[in-house]
C-alpha positions in Angstrom: 1.6 -14.7 -28.1 4.5 -15.5 -26.1 6.0 -12.8 -23.6 9.5 -13.0 -22.0 11.2 -11.4 -18.7 13.1 -8.8 -21.0 9.7 -7.3 -21.4 8.8 -6.4 -17.8 10.2 -4.3 -15.5 11.3 -5.2 -11.6 7.7 -4.9 -9.9 7.9 -5.6 -6.6 11.1 -5.8 -5.0 11.5 -9.4 -5.7 15.0 -10.2 -7.4 13.3 -13.0 -8.7 10.9 -12.8 -11.9 8.2 -15.3 -12.9 6.7 -13.8 -16.3 4.1 -15.8 -16.7 1.1 -18.3 -16.0 -2.0 -20.4 -17.4 -5.3 -19.8 -17.0 -7.7 -22.3 -16.3 -11.9 -21.8 -16.5 -13.5 -24.7 -15.4 -16.2 -24.2 -17.5 -14.1 -24.9 -20.3 -12.2 -27.6 -18.2 -8.6 -27.0 -19.1 -6.6 -28.9 -18.2 -3.3 -30.3 -18.4 -2.0 -34.4 -18.5 1.1 -36.1 -17.8 1.9 -40.2 -18.1 5.6 -40.4 -16.4 7.4 -43.1 -18.5 7.7 -45.4 -15.2 6.9 -44.9 -11.5 8.9 -42.6 -9.3 9.2 -42.6 -5.7 5.7 -42.5 -4.2 6.8 -42.2 -0.4 8.5 -39.0 -1.0 7.7 -36.1 -3.3 6.5 -32.5 -3.3 4.6 -30.4 -5.2 4.9 -26.1 -5.1 3.1 -24.1 -7.1 1.3 -20.3 -7.4 -2.3 -20.0 -7.7 -4.5 -17.0 -8.1 -8.0 -18.1 -7.9 -10.8 -17.2 -10.0 -14.4 -19.1 -9.5 -14.4 -19.9 -6.0 -15.6 -23.4 -4.7 -18.7 -22.4 -2.2 -20.0 -20.4 -5.5 -21.2 -23.4 -7.0 -20.3 -26.2 -4.4 -17.6 -27.3 -6.7 -14.3 -29.0 -5.8 -11.3 -27.6 -7.5 -8.0 -29.8 -8.2 -4.4 -28.6 -8.8 -3.0 -32.0 -9.0 -4.7 -35.1 -9.2 -4.6 -39.1 -10.2 -6.9 -41.7 -10.4 -6.6 -45.2 -12.0 -8.7 -47.2 -10.0 -10.9 -47.1 -6.9 -7.9 -48.1 -4.5 -6.6 -46.0 -1.6 -2.9 -46.1 -3.0 -3.8 -45.3 -6.6 -6.1 -42.2 -6.0 -5.2 -38.7 -5.2 -6.7 -34.9 -5.2 -4.6 -32.0 -4.2 -6.8 -28.6 -4.0 -10.0 -26.8 -2.8 -12.6 -28.4 -1.5 -16.3 -27.1 -1.9 -16.1 -25.0 1.0 -12.5 -23.1 -0.1 -10.9 -25.2 2.4 -7.8 -26.5 1.2 -7.6 -30.6 0.9 -5.7 -33.8 0.1 -8.1 -36.9 -0.5 -7.4 -40.7 -1.0 -10.4 -42.5 -2.5 -11.6 -43.0 1.6 -9.8 -40.4 3.4 -9.7 -36.6 3.1 -8.1 -34.3 5.5 -8.4 -30.1 5.0 -7.5 -27.3 6.6 -9.3 -24.9 8.9 -8.8 -22.0 7.3 -10.7 -20.5 4.2 -8.9 -19.8 1.0 -11.2 -17.5 -0.9 -9.0 -14.4 -1.9 -9.3 -14.1 -5.8 -7.2 -10.9 -6.0 -3.6 -11.9 -5.5 -1.2 -15.3 -5.4 -1.0 -17.8 -3.0 1.8 -19.9 -3.2 1.2 -23.8 -2.0 3.6 -26.6 -1.1 2.5 -30.5 -0.5 5.4 -32.2 0.9 4.8 -35.9 1.1 7.2 -38.6 3.2 5.0 -41.7 4.3 8.1 -43.0 5.6 8.0 -41.0 8.7 6.7 -42.5 11.9 4.7 -39.8 13.2 1.4 -39.8 10.9 0.5 -36.4 11.2 4.2 -35.6 9.7 3.9 -37.7 6.4 1.4 -34.8 4.6 2.5 -31.1 5.2 0.9 -28.4 3.8 2.3 -25.0 3.3 1.0 -21.9 2.2 2.8 -18.3 1.9 5.8 -20.1 3.8 3.3 -21.2 6.6 2.8 -24.9 8.1 -1.2 -25.4 8.2 -0.6 -28.4 10.2 -3.3 -30.4 8.1 -3.4 -33.2 10.4 -3.3 -37.2 9.5 -4.5 -38.7 6.5 -6.1 -41.2 8.0 -5.8 -43.8 4.9 -1.8 -43.5 4.7 0.2 -45.6 6.8 4.0 -45.6 7.1 5.7 -46.3 4.1 2.7 -46.5 1.5 3.2 -45.6 -1.8 0.8 -43.0 -2.2 -0.9 -42.1 -5.7 1.6 -39.3 -7.0 4.5 -40.5 -9.1 3.0 -43.7 -10.7 3.0 -44.8 -13.8 -0.7 -43.6 -14.7 -2.0 -40.1 -16.1 -1.6 -37.4 -13.9 -3.5 -34.4 -14.6 -3.1 -30.7 -13.3 -6.4 -28.5 -13.4 -8.7 -31.6 -13.6 -10.0 -33.8 -11.1 -12.8 -36.3 -10.8 -16.3 -35.8 -11.2 -16.4 -32.3 -12.2 -13.6 -31.1 -10.2 -11.8 -28.6 -12.5 -9.6 -25.5 -11.3 -10.8 -22.2 -11.9 -7.8 -19.9 -12.0 -4.4 -19.1 -12.0 -1.1 -21.4 -11.9 2.1 -20.5 -12.5 5.6 -21.6 -11.0 4.7 -25.5 -10.7 7.6 -27.5 -9.2 7.4 -31.0 -8.6 10.0 -33.3 -7.2 10.6 -36.8 -7.3 12.1 -38.1 -3.9 12.3 -35.5 -1.7 10.1 -33.7 0.6 11.1 -29.8 0.2 11.0 -27.1 2.5 9.4 -23.8 2.0 12.8 -22.1 2.0 13.5 -24.1 -1.3 11.0 -22.2 -3.2 10.8 -18.6 -1.4 11.5 -16.1 1.3 10.1 -13.4 3.1 10.1 -9.9 1.7 11.0 -6.2 3.7 6.8 -6.0 3.8 6.5 -9.2 5.7 5.1 -11.6 2.5 6.0 -14.6 0.9 8.0 -14.1 -2.4 9.0 -16.4 -5.1 12.6 -17.7 -5.4 14.3 -20.0 -8.0 14.6 -23.6 -6.9 18.1 -24.5 -7.2 17.8 -28.3 -6.1 17.7 -31.5 -7.9 14.3 -33.1 -9.4 14.4 -36.7 -9.7 13.6 -38.7 -12.9 10.3 -38.1 -12.6 10.1 -34.4 -12.0 9.1 -31.5 -13.7 9.1 -27.9 -14.1 6.5 -26.1 -15.3 6.9 -22.1 -16.2 4.3 -21.7 -18.9 6.7 -19.3 -20.8 5.6 -21.2 -24.3 2.3 -20.9 -25.7 1.5 -24.1 -27.9 -1.2 -26.2 -27.2 -2.2 -29.9 -27.7 0.5 -32.6 -27.7 3.4 -32.5 -25.2 6.2 -30.8 -26.5 9.1 -28.4 -25.2 7.1 -25.4 -27.3 3.7 -26.2 -25.6 2.0 -24.3 -22.3 3.0 -28.2 -21.0 6.4 -27.8 -21.6 8.8 -29.0 -18.4 12.0 -26.9 -17.7 13.5 -29.2 -15.5 15.8 -30.9 -18.0 14.0 -34.3 -17.5 11.7 -33.6 -20.7 8.3 -34.6 -18.7 6.2 -32.5 -20.9 2.6 -32.2 -20.3 -0.5 -32.4 -22.6 -3.1 -29.6 -22.7 -6.8 -30.4 -23.4 -8.8 -27.4 -24.4 -6.9 -24.9 -23.6 -5.8 -22.0 -26.4 -2.3 -20.5 -26.9 -4.3 -17.1 -25.4 -4.3 -18.8 -22.1 -0.8 -18.3 -21.3 -0.8 -14.8 -19.4 1.3 -12.0 -18.1 -0.4 -12.6 -14.7 2.2 -13.9 -12.4 3.2 -13.9 -8.6 5.7 -10.9 -9.0 3.8 -9.0 -11.7 -0.6 -9.1 -10.2 -2.8 -7.7 -12.7 -6.3 -6.4 -11.6 -9.1 -8.5 -12.6 -12.9 -8.4 -11.8 -12.9 -9.2 -7.9 -15.8 -11.8 -7.6 -15.8 -10.6 -3.8 -17.5 -7.5 -4.8 -20.4 -8.9 -7.1 -23.9 -6.6 -6.2 -26.7 -8.6 -6.7 -25.0 -11.7 -6.4 -26.9 -14.2 -9.0 -27.1 -11.8 -11.7 -23.0 -11.9 -12.3 -21.3 -15.4 -13.4 -17.6 -14.4 -13.9 -15.1 -17.0 -16.4 -12.0 -16.9 -17.8 -9.8 -16.0 -14.6 -12.4 -13.2 -13.4 -12.0 -11.2 -16.9 -15.1 -12.7 -18.6 -18.2 -12.1 -17.1 -22.1 -12.1 -17.6 -23.9 -9.6 -16.5 -27.9 -9.9 -15.9 -31.1 -8.1 -14.4 -28.9 -5.6 -12.3 -25.7 -7.3 -11.9 -22.9 -5.3 -11.0 -19.1 -5.7 -10.3 -15.5 -3.9 -9.3 -12.1 -4.4 -10.5 -9.5 -5.6 -7.9 -7.5 -2.4 -7.9 -8.7 0.5 -6.8 -5.6 2.9 -7.4 -5.0 5.8 -5.3 -2.7 7.9 -8.2 -1.9 7.8 -11.5 -2.9 7.3 -15.0 -4.8 3.8 -15.7 -5.8 2.2 -19.1 -7.8 -0.4 -19.8 -10.3 -1.8 -22.6 -13.3 -4.3 -22.4 -15.2 -6.1 -25.6 -18.7 -6.5 -25.5 -19.3 -9.9 -26.7 -23.2 -9.9 -26.8 -25.9 -8.1 -25.4 -29.9 -8.7 -25.3 -32.6 -6.2 -27.1 -32.8 -4.1 -24.1 -29.6 -2.5 -24.3 -25.8 -3.2 -23.0 -25.3 -2.3 -19.7 -22.3 0.2 -18.7 -18.6 0.3 -17.9 -17.1 2.7 -15.7 -15.7 3.4 -12.4 -17.0 3.1 -9.3 -16.0 3.8 -5.2 -15.9 0.7 -2.9 -19.3 -0.3 -0.9 -22.2 -1.4 -1.9 -24.6 0.9 -4.7 -28.0 -0.5 -3.5 -30.6 -0.4 -5.9 -30.5 -0.6 -9.8 -30.8 3.0 -10.3 -28.0 5.4 -10.0 -29.0 7.9 -7.0 -28.0 11.6 -7.1 -28.5 11.4 -2.9 -25.9 8.2 -2.6 -23.3 8.4 -0.4 -21.0 6.5 -2.9 -20.4 7.4 -5.8 -20.3 6.0 -9.4 -19.5 7.0 -13.0 -20.6 4.8 -16.2 -20.7 5.0 -19.8 -24.0 3.4 -21.4 -24.6 1.5 -24.5 -26.6 4.4 -26.3 -23.8 7.0 -25.9 -25.1 8.6 -22.4 -23.2 8.4 -19.4 -24.8 8.7 -15.9 -23.1 8.8 -12.2 -24.0 9.1 -9.0 -23.8 12.8 -8.7 -26.3 13.8 -11.4 -29.8 13.2 -12.3 -30.7 11.1 -15.5 -28.5 10.0 -18.4 -26.2 12.9 -19.7 -25.3 13.3 -23.2 -21.4 14.1 -23.1 -20.6 13.4 -27.2 -19.5 9.9 -27.2 -20.8 7.0 -29.2 -23.2 4.5 -28.8 -21.7 0.8 -28.5 -22.7 -2.7 -29.5 -21.6 -6.2 -29.4 -18.1 -6.7 -30.6 -17.1 -3.0 -29.9 -14.4 -2.2 -27.9 -14.5 0.4 -25.5 -11.1 1.8 -24.0 -11.5 3.4 -20.6 -8.7 6.2 -19.3 -8.8 7.0 -15.7 -6.5 9.7 -14.6 -6.8 9.6 -11.1 -4.2 12.5 -10.6 -6.7 15.0 -12.8 -9.6 13.6 -11.9 -10.7 12.9 -15.1 -12.3 9.9 -17.0 -12.5 9.2 -20.8 -13.8 6.8 -22.6 -13.1 5.5 -26.4 -14.5 3.1 -28.7 -12.6 1.3 -31.3 -10.0 3.2 -30.7 -11.3 6.6 -31.7 -10.1 9.8 -30.4 -10.8 9.5 -26.7 -14.0 12.2 -25.2 -13.5 13.3 -21.6 -17.1 12.2 -19.8 -15.8 13.4 -16.3 -14.0 16.1 -14.5 -12.6 17.6 -11.4 -13.5 13.6 -9.8 -11.7 12.5 -6.0 -11.5 9.8 -4.0 -10.6 6.1 -5.4 -12.3 4.2 -7.7 -12.4 1.0 -9.3 -13.1 -0.5 -12.8 -17.2 -1.3 -12.9 -19.8 -3.0 -14.9 -23.3 -3.0 -14.7 -26.3 -4.4 -15.9 -29.0 -2.1 -15.2 -31.9 -4.7 -16.2 -30.3 -6.0 -19.3 -28.0 -8.7 -20.0 -24.8 -8.4 -21.4 -21.7 -10.3 -21.7 -18.4 -8.3 -21.3 -14.4 -9.6 -21.7 -12.0 -6.8 -19.9 -8.3 -6.8 -20.5 -6.3 -4.7 -17.6 -3.2 -5.5 -19.7 -2.9 -9.0 -19.5 -4.7 -10.7 -22.5 -5.6 -8.2 -25.8 -7.3 -11.5 -27.3 -10.3 -11.2 -24.8 -10.1 -14.6 -23.7 -9.6 -15.9 -27.4 -12.7 -13.6 -28.8 -9.9 -11.1 -30.6 -6.8 -11.9 -32.3 -3.8 -10.3 -29.9 -2.3 -7.0 -30.3 0.8 -6.9 -28.2 0.6 -3.5 -27.6 2.3 -2.0 -24.1 2.5 0.7 -21.7 4.9 3.1 -21.5 6.5 1.1 -19.2 6.6 -1.6 -21.6 3.9 -3.7 -19.2 1.3 -5.6 -20.9 -0.3 -6.8 -24.2 -3.2 -4.3 -25.1 -5.6 -4.4 -28.3 -5.1 -0.8 -28.7 -1.9 0.9 -27.7 -2.6 3.0 -24.5 -2.6 6.6 -24.5 0.2 8.8 -23.5 0.9 7.9 -19.8 -1.8 5.6 -19.1 -1.0 2.4 -17.9 -1.9 -1.3 -17.0 -3.2 -1.7 -14.3 -1.1 -4.1 -12.4 1.3 -4.3 -9.3 4.3 -3.4 -10.9 2.8 0.1 -12.3 1.5 0.5 -8.8 3.5 3.8 -6.6 5.3 3.1 -3.7 3.5 3.1 -0.9 4.7 6.0 1.3 4.9 4.1 4.5 5.7 1.0 5.8 3.1 -0.1 7.7 4.7 -2.2 10.4 6.5 0.9 11.5 3.5 3.0 12.2 0.8 0.8 13.6 1.4 -3.0 15.2 -0.9 -5.3 17.3 1.0 -6.9 20.3 -0.6 -9.8 22.6 0.7 -10.9 26.0 -0.8 -13.2 29.0 -0.7 -11.6 32.3 1.2 -12.7 35.1 0.8 -10.2 37.0 4.3 -8.9 37.8 5.6 -4.8 38.1 7.5 -3.7 35.4 7.0 -5.9 33.0 8.4 -4.8 29.7 6.0 -5.5 26.8 7.8 -5.8 23.5 7.4 -6.6 19.8 5.5 -3.5 18.6 8.4 -2.7 16.3 8.5 1.3 17.6 7.8 3.6 20.6 4.7 3.8 20.1 2.7 7.4 21.2 -1.2 6.1 21.4 -1.4 2.6 23.1 -5.0 1.3 23.1 -5.3 -1.5 25.8 -7.7 -4.5 26.3 -7.9 -7.4 28.4 -9.5 -10.1 25.9 -11.2 -12.6 28.4 -12.9 -10.6 30.9 -14.9 -7.5 31.1 -12.2 -5.1 32.1 -12.4 -1.3 30.5 -10.3 -0.4 27.2 -7.4 1.5 28.5 -6.2 4.2 26.1 -2.7 5.6 27.0 -0.7 8.0 24.9 2.5 10.0 25.3 1.1 13.7 25.4 -1.3 13.2 28.4 1.7 11.0 30.0 2.5 7.4 31.2 0.2 6.1 33.8 -2.9 8.2 32.5 -6.2 6.6 30.9 -9.2 7.1 29.4 -11.8 4.3 29.1 -13.2 4.0 25.4 -16.1 2.5 26.8 -16.7 5.5 29.6 -16.9 9.5 29.5 -15.4 9.3 32.7 -12.7 11.9 33.3 -8.6 10.8 32.6 -7.9 8.5 35.4 -3.9 8.4 37.0 -2.9 4.8 37.9 1.4 3.9 38.1 0.8 0.9 38.1 -0.6 0.7 34.5 1.3 1.4 31.9 4.7 3.2 33.5 6.7 3.8 30.4 7.0 3.9 26.6 10.0 2.2 25.1 11.7 1.9 21.8 10.0 -1.5 21.0 6.6 -1.5 23.6 6.3 -0.3 26.7 5.9 -1.1 30.4 3.3 -2.1 32.3 2.6 -2.8 36.0 0.7 -5.4 37.5 -2.7 -3.5 37.4 -5.5 -6.3 37.0 -6.7 -4.8 34.0 -3.5 -5.2 32.2 -1.5 -7.7 33.3 -4.3 -10.5 35.4 -2.4 -13.9 35.8 -2.9 -15.9 32.7 -4.9 -13.4 31.2 -4.8 -12.8 27.5 -4.4 -8.9 26.7 -4.1 -7.3 23.3 -2.5 -3.7 22.6 -3.2 -1.7 19.7 -0.4 0.5 18.9 -0.1 3.9 17.1 3.4 6.1 16.4 3.3 9.5 16.2 6.8 11.0 17.5 7.3 14.7 17.0 6.5 17.2 19.3 4.7 20.0 18.2 3.2 23.3 20.0 1.5 26.6 20.0 -1.1 28.3 20.4 -4.7 27.7 18.8 -6.5 30.6 16.8 -9.8 31.9 15.9 -12.8 33.5 17.8 -12.0 33.6 21.8 -9.1 33.5 23.6 -5.7 31.6 22.2 -4.8 29.3 24.5 -1.3 26.7 24.7 -1.7 23.8 23.1 0.7 20.4 22.8 1.2 17.5 21.0 2.5 14.6 18.8 2.4 14.2 15.2 3.6 11.9 12.4 3.3 13.6 8.9 3.9 10.6 7.1 1.5 8.0 8.7 -1.0 11.2 9.1 -1.7 10.8 12.5 -1.5 13.8 15.3 -2.4 13.7 19.3 -3.2 17.0 20.5 -3.9 18.3 24.1 -5.6 21.6 24.3 -7.8 23.9 26.3 -11.2 25.1 25.4 -12.2 28.8 25.7 -16.0 28.4 25.2 -16.7 30.2 22.1 -17.7 29.2 18.4 -14.7 29.5 15.8 -11.9 28.4 18.5 -9.7 26.2 16.0 -7.4 23.6 17.1 -4.3 22.9 14.7 -4.4 19.5 13.5 -0.7 19.7 11.6 -1.6 16.8 9.2 -1.7 19.4 6.2 -4.7 17.6 4.9 -8.5 17.6 5.8 -8.3 14.8 8.6 -11.1 12.0 7.7 -11.2 11.2 11.6 -11.5 13.0 14.7 -11.7 11.8 18.1 -12.0 14.6 21.0 -12.8 13.8 24.7 -12.9 16.0 27.6 -10.2 14.9 30.4 -12.5 15.8 33.3 -16.3 14.5 31.7 -18.5 14.1 28.9 -18.6 11.2 26.2 -16.2 10.8 23.6 -16.8 12.8 20.5 -16.4 11.0 16.9 -16.3 12.9 13.7 -15.7 11.6 10.1 -16.2 15.1 7.6 -15.2 13.0 4.7 -18.0 10.5 4.8 -21.6 11.6 4.3 -21.8 12.8 8.0 -19.7 16.2 7.1 -19.2 18.7 9.8 -23.1 18.5 11.2 -23.0 14.9 12.5 -21.1 12.9 14.9 -20.9 9.6 16.9 -20.2 9.0 20.7 -17.1 6.3 20.6 -18.6 5.2 24.3 -22.1 4.0 23.2 -23.6 2.5 20.3 -25.9 5.6 19.6 -26.6 6.4 15.9 -25.3 9.7 14.4 -26.5 12.8 15.3 -26.8 16.7 14.7 -24.3 18.6 16.6 -22.5 21.5 16.6 -18.9 20.2 17.8 -17.5 21.4 14.7 -19.3 24.6 14.8 -21.1 23.2 11.3 -17.5 24.0 9.6 -15.5 21.2 7.5 -11.7 21.1 9.2 -9.3 22.3 6.5 -5.9 21.1 6.0 -4.5 22.9 9.3 -7.3 23.6 11.8 -10.4 22.1 13.6 -12.9 24.3 14.2 -14.9 24.3 17.0 -18.2 24.9 18.6 -19.0 26.1 22.2 -20.4 22.8 23.6 -18.6 21.1 26.6 -18.2 17.8 24.8 -15.2 19.9 22.8 -14.6 23.4 24.0 -15.5 24.9 27.2 -14.0 26.2 30.7 -15.0 25.0 34.2 -17.3 27.0 36.7 -13.7 29.3 37.4 -13.6 30.0 33.6 -10.4 28.3 33.6 -9.7 26.2 29.8 -11.0 22.8 29.9 -8.4 20.3 29.2 -9.7 18.3 25.9 -7.3 15.6 24.1 -7.9 15.1 20.3 -6.5 12.2 18.0 -7.1 13.1 14.0 -6.4 10.7 11.3 -6.1 11.0 7.9 -6.2 8.1 5.0 -2.7 7.2 3.6 -2.8 4.6 0.7 -1.3 1.6 1.6 -1.4 2.2 5.2 -4.6 3.6 6.0 -8.2 3.9 5.2 -11.3 5.6 6.9 -14.7 5.7 4.7 -18.0 4.1 4.9 -19.8 1.6 3.0 -23.9 0.8 2.9 -25.2 -2.7 3.9 -27.5 -5.0 1.6 -28.4 -7.2 4.4 -26.7 -10.1 2.2 -24.1 -12.5 3.7 -22.3 -12.5 0.6 -21.9 -9.2 -1.3 -20.9 -6.5 1.1 -17.0 -5.6 0.2 -14.6 -3.0 1.0 -11.9 -2.4 -1.0 -9.1 -0.8 1.1 -5.7 -1.0 -1.5 -4.2 -3.5 1.5 -4.2 -6.4 3.3 -5.8 -5.3 6.8 -4.2 -5.6 10.2 -7.2 -4.2 12.2 -10.6 -2.9 11.3 -12.9 -0.9 13.2 -16.9 -0.7 12.2 -19.5 1.3 13.5 -22.9 1.4 12.0 -24.1 5.8 11.4 -27.1 5.9 10.6 -28.2 2.8 13.3 -27.4 2.4 16.8 -25.1 -0.6 16.8 -21.3 -1.3 18.5 -17.9 -0.2 17.8 -16.4 -3.5 16.6 -12.6 -4.3 16.5 -11.4 -7.0 14.6 -7.4 -7.6 14.3 -5.2 -9.7 12.2 -3.7 -10.5 15.2 -6.0 -12.1 17.2 -7.6 -14.0 14.1 -5.0 -14.2 11.9 -6.6 -16.8 9.6 -10.1 -16.7 7.2 -11.9 -19.4 9.4 -15.6 -17.9 8.8 -14.9 -16.2 12.2 -13.1 -13.0 13.6 -12.9 -12.6 16.9 -14.0 -9.2 17.7 -14.4 -6.6 20.5 -16.3 -3.6 21.1 -14.7 -0.2 21.8 -17.8 1.1 23.4 -18.5 -1.7 26.0 -16.7 -4.1 28.6 -17.5 -7.2 26.7 -14.9 -10.4 25.8 -13.9 -11.4 22.5 -15.9 -14.3 22.5 -18.6 -13.0 20.1 -17.6 -13.6 16.4 -18.4 -12.6 12.8 -17.8 -14.2 9.7 -15.6 -11.5 8.0 -12.6 -12.6 5.4 -9.2 -10.1 5.3 -7.7 -10.5 2.1 -4.7 -9.1 -0.1 -6.7 -5.4 -1.1 -9.8 -5.0 1.9 -12.2 -7.3 3.7 -15.2 -8.9 2.8 -18.1 -9.0 5.3 -20.0 -12.5 5.5 -22.7 -11.6 7.8 -26.4 -10.0 7.9 -25.5 -8.9 11.9 -27.4 -5.7 11.9 -23.9 -4.7 13.7 -22.0 -5.0 10.1 -24.8 -4.9 6.9 -28.2 -3.7 7.9 -29.6 -3.3 4.2 -29.4 0.3 3.3 -27.8 1.3 6.4 -24.5 3.1 6.5 -21.2 2.0 8.4 -18.5 4.1 9.4 -14.8 2.1 9.0 -11.3 2.5 10.2 -8.8 0.4 8.9 -5.1 0.0 9.2 -2.8 -2.3 6.9 -0.8 -5.2 7.6 0.9 -4.8 3.8 0.1 -3.2 1.0 -1.5 -4.4 -2.0 1.7 -4.0 -4.0 3.2 -6.4 -1.6 0.6 -8.9 -0.4 0.1 -12.4 -0.7 -3.6 -13.9 -1.1 -5.2 -14.5 2.3 
């Protein structure tokens, strides 16, 4: 069924609304085709479109073409634009190809792609320009295209969209496709940067030229080209496209201005046992295959439904919710660090918090049944319904963030899931068109009252704008004194600085201890003062001196910066003497810096001012001792800790007095690492940095490695700007990656190590994507099988607004 803009709310702050897309499935060989009635300008043209990827090219060495033409084995008549088999964007003629160094393998959000051609230009590298999300990708020279050459596009031959040659079929979604005959357009003709720094669509307002076209996919008819089909041209030229193998149900609500949840192919467990299709809404699970959804809501009430297409004789697998991070093995383990909750075909439930299958009063289900899922994050309940029967609550008192989850558990099952974008279940049922309470979506059954479609339009507004509370800046040293480093975007209260090309120390400064005073993350040494280091915090950064560790001539340097900003002070509480403390706190971003004195008594309590139990606590004596780091809301609890200045695995320690922090205080033991007096019974000085995860801005947690280079994925709910990872159950380095030093996914990201003075020459294969990060290495520092890893991550952009990366 067709939908129009009147059925949508304004979802993401964009004034321009894209209401529809067209789904392409490479297995079904979906495509559009068009033959221009006469040749257009073959030297100068522009292709622009928004694309959300489905099955990735590297999953089966399969090239995917967005638009192509081939009428003869001739350079001037053959042209393709799309993704190469390794997920690099490419442009190719019959005998030459040019491709990006960046890898585009984010299937959870939308890319905007522009290819602008002008072969009349003298510069060989300027004749083809590729822009992704408004950024020039600097493709280089397509050697077979000389100056003033005619290219393949715009000749009077068969052009295809979603289809190439030798089975190079597109998989995913296309929206807002514009083709301009006779002009090489710039990104500003199709998009603009929003307040979150992300590229968003605007309406194209220019001319199209005689052979140009505009496909908005607002019609749902299929087959022979016409104004009422999915290939209808809205440019006014009447250059309609004929569809092949597409159905009316492939017209979708998923769009760049309202991005719907799909099953995330980056988060497939037991990778070979999951086969996705139909825009990552249909999937075959075999053996112990598992897969999770792309959106993991942190609040709200959510409804989705799944159609079981077929199942083998041994069972049906299961569906439900699960936390992000690999869950090892086929069977649910009650002792596992990460939780999942599912409904099985025999009518029972199973979870990582109980032993064995549990009866809960739900019905058994089989092929052709439609299961409704109602997940209330705010109240911590999960309920299921079979074929629109009354929902039965299976779990209550749930906490944490979970996403839609399906598992095979030794069975083979084929499911199609609908998060509100397709109630036909990829053509298996007759669409019913039910919407949620915000008039969004297309559901087979009406969602329960108050439950919404899982899409970005319905996600809550993020509480903070990431760039106002965390930022990374880079500079090159010049050995001059009183130098201003700007571009932070706020006055930082904690700046962590490291020379990238030398083996100098990490230097950590904060506004509570005062400028010129630093600690080293790679050492347990006492606080040191040096007036040539950080000399002042400023409104947009800080001032540095000529110290060689911050400002050696021609040395590249990075600074990671956090904002606290509100001064706090008072007296400690609990056992022993109450002592004065002072600090700086940001209650919006949930970050505090507290300087306190130790009193040597078990039960000494230090206020953290976060109004929530901290997810990470870093404590350092200012006179000696290692850094002591705690992640109480993970499996480490209040009894185990790590040390920032070494590689050691977690150890049992008493620094937190074996007491979980409360929403107001951190309770300390009497050890020298967090709470002691000196030889004259004077309080030893300490600094404590505390963090609480904030949806859309920060996330602190753990994942379980599996030793597979293509499996571990962590859904953060935002596009990360900075990540630190440490093996907690294994002795490994504290590795830091960021999107400023390594902005693109190229297979490797430069890493620095908090516990070591090493340079950033060592790299990891790790992708930063629109909603999290994907580990693509078997390196033990990130992915030992069954090992636990702690991570801290800060956002570049909340997922509600993020483009694919």
